[in-house]
N, C-alpha and C positions, 0 to 999 in steps of 0.2 A: 141422415145425420141430424143430431139434435144439439149441435154446438151453439146455435143462436139462442136457444132457450136457456142454456146454462149461463150464458153471459148476462141475460136480463133478469135473472132471479134475484129477489131482494135478500134472501137468506144467505147467499154465497158472498155477496159483496166483492171486495177486491181479492179475496182468497181464491175465487173461482178462476181468475185469470192466470194463476200460477199453475193450474193443473193442465197436464198435457192432454191432447186430444184423445189418446188411448184410454185415459181414466175418466172421461166425461160420462160414459154410460154407467159406471159404478156410482158416481155422485148422484145422478138422477134417480137411481133406484133407492139410494139411501134417503132422499128427500121424500119420496112417495110412500115409504114404508110406514104402517100404522104403529109399529113398536117404538119408533123414535119419539121421544118427548122433547119438545123445545128444539127443533131442527138445527139450532146453532151449534150444540155440542156434537151432534152427528156429523155436521159439516166439517168441524175441526178434526174429528177422528179420520174422516175420509181424506182430508187434506194432509194429515200426518202420515197416513199409511200409503197413500198413492205415490208419493215420490220414491218410496222404497221399491215399489214395483217397477217404476220407471227406471230406476237405477239398475235394477236387475236386468230389465229388458235391454237397456242400453249397453250394459257391460257384457251381455251374452254374445252378441255378434263380434264384439272386439276380441273376446277370448277365443272364439272360433276362428276368427281371421288370423289371430296370432299363432294358433296351433297349426292352422293350414299353411301359413307362411313358413313356420319352422319345419313342418314336414316336407314342404317343397325344398327347403334348403338342405334338409337331410338327404333327400333323394338326389339332389344335384351334386352333393359333395363328392361322391365317388367318381362322377363324370369329370369333375374338375381335377381330381387327383391322378387319374389314369394317364393323361398326357404328360404330366410331370414325371411319372415313373418311366414312361416310354422315352422321354427326353433324357432321363438320367441313364438309361441303359443303352441308348443308341450310340454314344461315342465309342463303345468297345469295338465295334466292327471295323471302323477305319484304321484303328491302331493295329489290329491283327492283320488287316490287309497290307498295311505298310510293312509289317514284319515279314509277311510272306513274300512280298515283292523284293525286300532287301535280301532275303535268303535265296530267292531265285537268281537275283543278279550276282550274288556271291558265288553260287554254284556255276553260273555261266562263265564267270571270270576264271574259276578254277579249271573248267573244261577247256577254255581257250588256252590257258597256260600249258596244260598237259598236251594239248594238240600241237602247240609250238615246240615243246620239248621232244615230242615224238617225231615231228618233222625234222628237227635238228639231228636227232639220232639216226634217222633214215639217211639224211644227207651225208653224215659222217660215215655211215656204213657203205654208202655208194662210193665215196672217195677211197675207203679202205679196200673195197672190191677192185677198184682200178689199180691201187698200189699192189694188191695181191697178184693181179693179172700181169702187171709189169714185172714183178719179181719172178713169177713163174716163167715168163718169157725169157728173162735173163738167165734163169737157171737152165732152161732148155738150150739156150745158146752156149752156155758153159759146157753142158753135156756134149753138144756137138763138137765144140773145140777140143774137149778131152778125147772124144772118139777120134777126131782127126789126128791129134797128137799121138794117140796110141797106135794108130795106123803107121804114122811116120816112124815111131820107135820100132815097130815091128819090121818095117822095111829096113831100117838101119841095122837091126840085129841080123836080118837075113843077109844083108850086104857083108857084115862082118864075118858071117859064117862061110859065105861063098867067095869072098875076095881076100886078097892079101893086104898087108899093111900099106903097101905103096899105092893101092887103088882107093884107099879111104880118103875122102876129102877132109882136110883139116878145118875147112870153113863150116862144115856141117855141125860141129859141136856148138859153137856160139849161137847158131840159129835155133837149135833145139833148146838150149838154155834160155834164150830170150822168149821163145814161145811158151816155155814152161812158166817163166816169171809172169808173162802176160796173163796166163790162165790163173795163176795164183792170185794176182791182183783182182781179176774178175770175180773169182770166188769170194775174196774178202769183201768186195763191193756187194755181191749178192747176199752174203751173210749179214752184213750191216743193214741192208734194205729189208731182209726178212725179219731181223730183230726189231727194227722200227715198226714194221707192220704188225708184229706180234704185240708190241707194247700198245699200239693204237687200238688193236682189237681188244686187248684187256681193258683199256679205258672205256671203250664202247660197251663192253660187257657190264662194267660197273654202272655206267650210266643207264643201261637198259634195265638192270636190276632195280635201280632207284626209281626209274619211271614205272616199272612194273609194280613195285610196292605202293607207290602213290596212286597208281591207277586202280589197284585192287582195293585200296582203302576208300577211295571216293566214288568209284563207279563199279560196284559189285554186280549190278544188274545190266550193265551196258555190254551187250553181246558184240556189237560192232567193234568197240575198242578192244575187247578181248581177242577177237579174230585177228585184228591188225597186230596186236601184241604177239599172238601165237605165230603169225607169219614172220614177224621180225625175229622172234626167237629161233624159228626154223632156219631162216636165212643166216643168222649168226652161227648156228650149229653147223650148217653146211660150210660156212667160211672157215670155222675152226677145223673141220675135217680136211678141207683143202690145204690149210696151213700144215696140218700133220703130214699130209702127203708130200708137201713141199719139203718138210723137214727130212722125211725119208729119202726124197730125191737128193737133197743136199748131202745127206750122209753117204748115199751111194756115190755122189760126185767126189766127196772127200776120199772115199775108198779108192775110187778110180785114180784120183790124184796121187794117193800114196803108192799105188801100183806103178803109176807113171814115173814117180820119183825113183822108185826102186829100179825100174827098167832103165831110166836115164843113167842112174848111178852105175848099173851093171854095164851099160853101153860105154860110158866114159872109162870105166876100168878096163874094159876090153880094148878100147882105143889106146889107152896109155900103155897097156901091155904090148899091143901091136907096135906102137912107136918104139918102145925099148928094144924089141926084137929087130 
């Protein structure tokens, strides 16, 4: 380093102190050059030109630092934006999850309601089955009574054919009439019970159709519910067939009753004729 010589030079004076250490070598070469005349002018030229170099050298690193920092910012910018985009998109999934849970709960409520309706229809069908059995039992009892009355009437007719008027008991006619009235009342009761059972079965059929439509609309892929519904329909069909059989039996009972009336009327006529004789 030659910085102490530059400071003690008489030609530089106070101007040499302004020159930066980087330009001291340039100033020494200008003083020792043989082409310079009167060293003072060359020193001034070196003093004027050296600060420019110093400024360029000083501004160079700043510019490089500025570009480096800006490039660093440019590279960091996408990293800072990506979390914002992720944060902006992330709230969509909880909303869809809530909607899905709400839909699931709604479907579960509908399933529970349909199951309750199905159970209600099943209970009503069971009660109808009991009424049907009771009506069938009463119809059988009526048939037995009609059979017994027919036997009694047949016995009376045989007595009329084989006996004279004096042997016929006059008390037998009121007994036959009272028994016939009792059978008629029983038949009326059975007919009313059968009509009530038919009405209730009709209502159950309408309810079953409503449940079936709702079931098919909401649960097309539910095989279990379809099987239960098919079983219920099958049971209802069997009930209707039994009701038809009961109707036929009731019709037969009415025909038997008509024949019994005719037989009683014929018997009474024969009794009156026998009394007149």
